[in-house]
C-alpha positions, 0 to 999 in steps of 0.5 A, a space after each residue: 277748706 278741710 272736711 270739718 269746715 264744710 258749710 251748712 245749709 244756713 251758711 250757703 244761703 248766707 253766702 248766696 245772699 252775700 253774693 246777691 248784695 255784692 253782685 258777684 258773681 252776677 250770674 246769681 242775681 241773674 238766676 234769682 231774677 229768672 227764677 222769680 220771673 217764672 213764678 218761683 218765690 224768692 225764698 225757694 229760689 235762694 235755696 235752689 241757688 244754694 244747692 247749686 253752690 253746695 255742689 261747688 263747695 262739696 267738690 272743693 272740699 272732697 278734691 281739695 280743689 278750686 272753686 269752679 265759676 264755669 261749673 257753678 254757672 252752668 249749675 245755675 243755668 240748669 235751675 230749677 232742675 237740680 244737677 243731680 236729677 240728670 245723673 243716671 
């Protein structure tokens, strides 16, 4: 992915919705259900998941690397806390 191809917020949300529809990765659906069960509205939960996805997309674009499913899953596990909240 080239820098001029970085995904917009709407594209990230669409990607999350596609991941949910396809059931891949399953961690996305599990995260959505967990967040909703704790009172987070669906739209807000989708936005949080899109934020976790954006971290991976940014890293792939910045470092010309590969999508790291393990790190994406770890970021999903941390929600509703955002990964950048932990950086000091």
